[in-house]
C-alpha positions as CSV (number, residue, x, y, z in Angstrom):
1,R,-15.6,-4.5,11.5
2,E,-17.0,-5.5,14.8
3,C,-16.0,-9.2,14.4
4,V,-12.3,-8.7,13.7
5,G,-9.7,-6.1,14.5
6,P,-8.8,-3.4,12.0
7,D,-5.4,-5.0,11.1
8,E,-7.0,-8.4,10.4
9,A,-9.8,-6.7,8.4
10,A,-7.4,-4.7,6.3
11,V,-5.4,-7.9,5.5
12,A,-8.5,-9.8,4.4
13,L,-9.9,-6.9,2.5
14,G,-6.5,-6.2,0.9
15,R,-6.3,-9.8,-0.4
16,G,-9.7,-9.5,-1.9
17,L,-8.9,-6.1,-3.3
18,A,-5.7,-7.4,-4.9
19,L,-7.6,-10.2,-6.6
20,A,-10.3,-7.7,-7.8
21,L,-7.7,-5.1,-9.1
22,G,-5.9,-7.8,-11.0
23,E,-9.1,-8.7,-12.9
24,M,-10.3,-5.2,-13.6
25,R,-9.6,-3.1,-16.7
26,P,-6.5,-1.0,-16.2
27,L,-8.2,2.4,-16.1
28,A,-10.9,1.2,-13.7
29,A,-8.3,-0.5,-11.4
30,T,-6.2,2.7,-11.3
31,Q,-9.2,4.8,-10.6
32,L,-10.2,2.6,-7.7
33,A,-6.7,2.5,-6.3
34,A,-6.4,6.3,-6.5
35,T,-9.8,6.8,-4.8
36,W,-8.9,4.4,-2.0
37,S,-5.5,5.9,-1.5
38,T,-7.1,9.3,-0.7
39,S,-10.1,7.9,1.2
40,P,-10.9,9.4,4.6
41,D,-11.4,5.8,5.8
42,D,-8.1,4.5,7.2
43,L,-9.3,0.9,6.8
44,R,-9.6,1.4,3.0
45,R,-6.1,3.0,2.8
46,L,-4.6,0.2,4.9
47,A,-6.4,-2.4,2.8
48,L,-5.1,-0.9,-0.4
49,A,-1.5,-0.7,1.0
50,N,-1.8,-4.4,1.9
51,A,-3.3,-5.2,-1.5
52,L,-0.3,-3.6,-3.2
53,E,2.0,-6.2,-1.5
54,W,0.5,-8.8,-3.9
55,T,1.8,-9.1,-7.4
56,F,-0.6,-7.9,-10.1
57,K,-0.3,-5.2,-12.8
58,L,-1.5,-1.7,-11.8
59,V,-0.9,1.3,-13.9
60,G,0.4,4.1,-11.6
61,D,1.2,1.8,-8.7
62,G,4.3,3.9,-7.9
63,L,2.2,7.0,-7.5
64,V,-0.3,5.2,-5.3
65,I,2.4,3.8,-3.1
66,D,4.0,7.2,-2.8
67,Q,0.6,8.6,-1.7
68,L,0.2,5.9,0.9
69,S,3.8,6.3,2.1
70,R,2.9,9.8,3.3
71,D,-0.1,8.7,5.4
72,A,-0.3,9.8,9.0
73,D,-0.9,6.2,10.1
74,P,2.4,4.4,10.6
75,A,0.8,1.0,9.8
76,I,-0.2,2.3,6.3
77,R,3.3,3.7,5.8
78,A,4.9,0.3,6.8
79,A,2.6,-1.5,4.4
80,A,3.5,1.0,1.7
81,A,7.2,0.3,2.3
82,R,6.6,-3.4,1.9
83,A,4.6,-2.7,-1.3
84,A,7.4,-0.5,-2.6
85,W,9.9,-3.3,-1.8
86,I,7.9,-5.9,-3.6
87,R,7.1,-3.7,-6.6
88,R,10.5,-1.9,-7.0
89,A,11.5,-4.1,-10.0
90,S,8.4,-2.9,-11.9
91,G,8.8,0.8,-10.9
92,G,6.7,0.8,-7.7
93,D,9.4,2.5,-5.7
94,L,9.7,6.2,-6.5
95,G,12.1,6.9,-3.7
96,V,9.7,5.7,-1.1
97,L,12.1,3.3,0.6
98,D,14.9,5.9,0.9
99,R,12.5,8.5,2.4
100,L,10.9,6.0,4.8
101,A,14.3,4.9,6.0
102,D,14.2,8.1,8.0
103,D,10.6,7.7,9.2
104,P,10.0,8.7,12.9
105,D,8.2,5.3,13.5
106,P,10.6,2.5,14.2
107,Q,8.5,-0.2,12.5
108,V,8.3,1.8,9.3
109,R,12.1,2.5,9.4
110,S,12.8,-1.1,10.0
111,V,10.8,-2.2,6.9
112,A,12.4,0.4,4.7
113,L,15.9,-0.2,5.9
114,A,15.5,-4.0,5.4
115,A,14.4,-3.4,1.8
116,R,17.3,-1.2,0.8
């Protein structure tokens, strides 16, 4: 964490996480994603939101994205909006984009409105 900023670390960790989740057994991948989506560590939550922007199968991805879209951190909500946008064809958007279109943070709103 000391060598790079938190955003860069979350992107790098997210890419590795996406690769790992895509290779895991479905139940184990879902358990890991659910655990990270509720982690007290904001870096883990942001990394997971970034990971979900990549295309791989994840059972329950819509629920995980919904959880992340309610995070207090606007960077996590923005990443969740991008993930919902990318995964909407496979059921990854459970109303997240519509809700985030009214988000108080302008960056989150911008992502959600662009996706609609």
